[in-house]
N, C-alpha and C positions, 0 to 999 in steps of 0.2 A: 254546438254545446248549448246546450237548457238552459238555460236562467232562471234563477227563481228569486223573490226578496223578501224575506225576511222580518213581520215585523213583531214583537215583542211591545204588548199593553202595559209595559210599566215602561218605571223612572227610575226602581233604583236603581245602584247602583248592582246588589248581590240579586237581582232579581233571579226566580225560580223560570221565568219563562224566558228568562233572557238567556240564562241559563241552558233551557232544554234546547230554543234555536241552535246556540253551538252546539250541543250534542247534534242535531240532526245535520249540524253543517259536514261530522265527521262521518257521517253515514250514507252521505247522499250515494247511487251509483256511479259509473263511470260517465263521466260527458257531460253532468250535474252543478250547477254551479249553484251557493245558497249566499246575495247580498245581502246580509243582516242593516237594514236600517233602525236609525234608532228616532226617536219620537221628540228628544229634545228639542232640535232646533224647532218646534210648530209651536205659534203662540193660542191659546183660547179663541176662537172665534170669532169673530165680529164683524159681523157683516161693514160697519162705517170702516173696521179695517181695511176692506175689503174694497170697499167705491173711492174708499180716496187714498190706500196705496197702492190697489191691487194683491194679488197674491206675494206674499213674505215667502223670502229666500227659500228662508229652508222648508216651507212646504211644495214650491215648484220645482224642487231638487227631487225632497219623498214622491212626487207628483209624476212626472219626467219616468225615474226608475222602477216603478210599479207601472205604468204605460208600456214601457220597452219591454218591461219581465213575462216569459212566457206564462209564471206565474205566481200564487201569493201563496206563502205560508203566512197563516196567520200564528203568533202562542199570546190567548188571550186570560190572564190572572181572572177573578172574581171573585169581584167587591159586591158584600149587600146582597148579593146572589141573582146577579144582572153583570152587565157587558161594567170593563173599566171607563171612565168618564174624559182620560187621556188617549186611548184609543179608538173611544168613540167621535172625538173631536177633532183626528188627524183624520177618518174617517168622511166626516165631513166635510176640513176644508178640502181632502182630494177629490169631491164631488162641485167643487164650484171653480166657475158658473157652472150652469147645472146643465151647459153643450158638453162638457169635457166627460160627465159621466158614462158615458158608453167609448170615448177613446181608450180611459183608463182601469174603469171596471164592466164597461161589457160582455161578456161571454167569457170572459178573465177565470181562468179555473186556478180557484183559491181551495186551501186544504187549511183546516181549525184547530188544532190543539191546544191543550194548555195544567198547565202542573195549579198546585196546590196545595198551602198545609193542612186542608182540610181533607172529610172525608168524602165526601162527594165530587175532590177533584174536583172541576169546570165546567159540570154539567146545565150548572143553570144559568151562569154565564151566557156557556154557547147556544144553548135553548134561544139567551135571549138575543143572537145577533140574526140569528136564523130571517126573520122578519125586515132586515135591515140589508144584508146580501142580496134576498130575495129582489128586492126592490131600486138594489144599485145592480143589477142585471146579472153576475159573477155564475161560475159557472160550480157548485158548490159539490167538491170531491165527497159521496162519505161510499165509496166504494169499502173501502176498512172499517169504515164505521164512525165516529170519534174520535180521538185517541185525547182521554183523561188520567189524570195524574196525583191523584186523591197520596194523600201525607206525601209533600213531595221534597219534605227536608231531610226524609230518610231516604231517600231516590240519588240525592247530591253529597256529597262534601263540603267540606267551607270553603273550598275554592271554585266549586259551584262545575268538578265535573260530575262526570253521569256513574254513577256508581253497582247502578241497580240492573243487572244483567239481563232478566225477564225484559225488564222497560226498556234494554236498548235491543234488543230483539224485538219487541214489538212496535216498537220504534223506527228500525227501518224496515220491520215488513209496511207499517203505517205510509213508506216517507217511497218506497220502491213501489208500492199500489197507485202514490197522489205522481209519480212521474209517469206513469204508464196513461195517466189519465188525463193528464197535460201535453204529454204525445199523442195521443187519441184524439185529440183534440185539434189537432194542427196548429196551434202555437207557438210549437218548439220548432 
């Protein structure tokens, strides 16, 4: 069984990126599961909190889920032409203490995608993530290019269900390619 962890970089109840992850979970090949994690239990990073109390429980749980996973599927919103702070905050927490970076991120296959109501999708946010992922040592999936979902409010209905059939086909192909990448990496 191949296990992926999915993280949407938004806390919104009706997040387009959470909807994208839920849709991804229905399109995965046989033998693959997607564990969708919430960022809600992750507090703002504070070095004093870490020094005084250690790693918070919500962070420790997410960190272990990511460390055990065969791959990571990240759905990033785009805020002000860059990555969202809530997701960057979680990524930073998971790199603490620094000696855990290799265990959590080192060599981990990672696919990046994102949905936005804007016309560029999340192209700028995804580009802003590249130095971060490079620094953390993940194996970034690029075989299927990046998956940008522009004007995403038209791709999902009011209940967050994917209604755009072309996007469904594109997302399915992207996920199949990523799963092949994960399996070729030998983590699955």
